[in-house]
C-alpha positions, 0 to 999 in steps of 0.5 A: 889063728884068730879065725879059730875064735869068732868074736862076733859070736862072743859079742852076741852071747854077752849082748843077749844076756844083758838084754835078757837080764834087763827084761828080767828086772835087773836095774843094771848088769854086765856079761863077760864071755870068755873063750880059749884054744890051747895046745901043749906037748910034754916030752921026756927022753925025746918021747912025747909023754902027753899032748893036750888040746883044750877048747872052752867057753864060759859066760858070766852074767852079773846083775844088780837089783838096787844094792844087791848083786848075784852072778851066774855062769854057764858054758852055753846059753841056750836059754839066756832068759832063764839064766837071767831070771835065775840071776835076778831071783838070786840077787833079790834075796842077797844081802845089800852091798853099799858099794856094789854097782857098775863103773860110773858111765862117764868112765867107760871107754868109747874107743879102744886103743890098738895094742900089741896083744895077738900073734896070729901064728898057730903051732901044731903038735909037731912044731911044739914037739920039736921045740921041746925036744931041742930044749931037752937035748940041750939040757941033757948035753950039759956036763953033770946032767944025769937025766931029764925032768921033762920039757914042754911047749905050748901055745894059747889063744884067748878071747874076751868080750865084755858088755854092760847095760849102760852102754859098753861093749868091747872085745880083745884077743890075746896069744901066749907061747911057752917053753920050759925044761927041767934038768936033773944032776947027780945021782941017788940022794945027791940029785938036784934039779932046776929048770928054765923057761920062757913065755911070750905074747909073740912067738918071734920073741921066744928065746932059743930052745937050746939056750933054755935047755942049756941054762936049765942044765947049768942051774941044776949042776950048780946046785950039786953038793949043797951045804947048810949054813949057821943062823946069822944076819947077812946080805941077801941078793934075790936073783931076778926070778926070785925077786919077782915074789917081793914085787908080788907081795907089794902088789897084794899090799897095795890092793884097794880091797885089802886096804879097805878091809884093813888087811894090808900092812901098808894100809896107813902108808899112802903118801909116805916113803916106803922105799929108798929115794930113786925107787920107781915101780910102774904099772903099765896096762899098755906095755907093748907085747906085755903079759898082762896088756889089755885095752880095758879093765874088767868093768869096761873102763880105761886106765893110764900108766901109774907110778905106784911107787914114785921116788920111793913114795907110795902114790896109788892103790890098785882100785876097781869101782867097789874098792874105790867107793869104799875108800872114798877114792876114784877108781883107776882102771885096775878091775879084774874079772874073777868068779862072781865079780871084779877085784882090783889088781895090777897089770904089768907091774915093773920095778925099774932097774938100778945102775949096778949089775948083780955082780957089782952089788955082791962085790960091794957088800962082800959076802952073803946069800944069792937066792935062786929058789924060794919055798913056801908062802910065809908072808903075813899080809896084815903085819908084813912079817916074812918067813920063807924057805930058800936055796941058793949060793953063798957068795964072796967077793962078788962070786958064788962059792958054795951051793946052800940049801935048807935055810929060812929067810926072815924079816918084815916087808916094811923093813925089807922094802926100805932097804931094797936096792935094785940091780941093773938086770931087769927081766921085763918079760913077765906081768910082774917084772923085776931085776935082781934085788939086794937087801942088806941085814936079813936074818937067815935061820940055818943050823 
């Protein structure tokens, strides 16, 4: 499958743009070339609804003239010199940015680590169709499931090349396979739906399609006949799938750009304990077969595994060169390319698991809400105020007893993080990975 992407051609495009920009008068520059090939199949009631194949290229040149910067993007570069001259002309009239610039040269990688990022297996439309149909059939076979919301399977191959005017040139390929199924249970106004899915870097790691479909069906049936509950303060257990959102909110709050702007509720908490003792949250750019594994960041620099939270204490921000300069700190290889430049962010961010299962935690606290679905984006990044719609199950003595819907969970993330207790069921498949999470004493708004 990797033969579909010519890395040498990608490198040539990036290098030509860098040389053209220097000739056009840029003091410094970098170019990133992206390409991708993907195929997806959607199935409903055993019939193929849509097959989509996409191939695309994109090249972005970023130039610096003093402390002024500009970027241009194109799908093709038939005229690299003309593209470079336009970028330099734009930079000369742009406002100055005192923190703009390439990464320091001494931070550039001189050799790339070998990582598990690429599975060379290509799946054709027939194979993807079979996977989706198997998942759908298993979901429809669950007692209580009345119809299919559809199933889909996909694969994607992506290539990245980065070249800079101060000596870095690097490239890598990544693969991704996906499968999902949505099931509908009940009839009329009493219908409920739910889904299950899996996404992997290597096809051999994918879960059995029948298991994905079966779980989607079982989840939909469990949601039938939901009730509302009265407003109260209670214990809340976020199942692993929902718990990842809490880790995502943390990732945004410890983003160096947000901290530099003063728009993070954790901006003054570096070195302080913000989680309970024993809580560790790791960011690992080298995670084997990880969803966000990469040999270098968006500036061509390397990174190390970082305990962002160590024994409950905040130890690091996510930093690219610009945010590090603004904060007076050293960058840590967390630059991501996006739009006209770079922005800091996590790679494979993982909350390490606890020692008790979700069932043990539920039994320990007696009763509360098991959250299986979250709605909306009601989080204030400046204050940490949290308000999100939710659905799930009321539990008693460690067992779910009643489906619950149309409620709102409210709190403040500072307090929520401080009381967070991880379960033992870590789902490590995704770039943001978390076990189930228990938080005692959260406010629920219901009837």
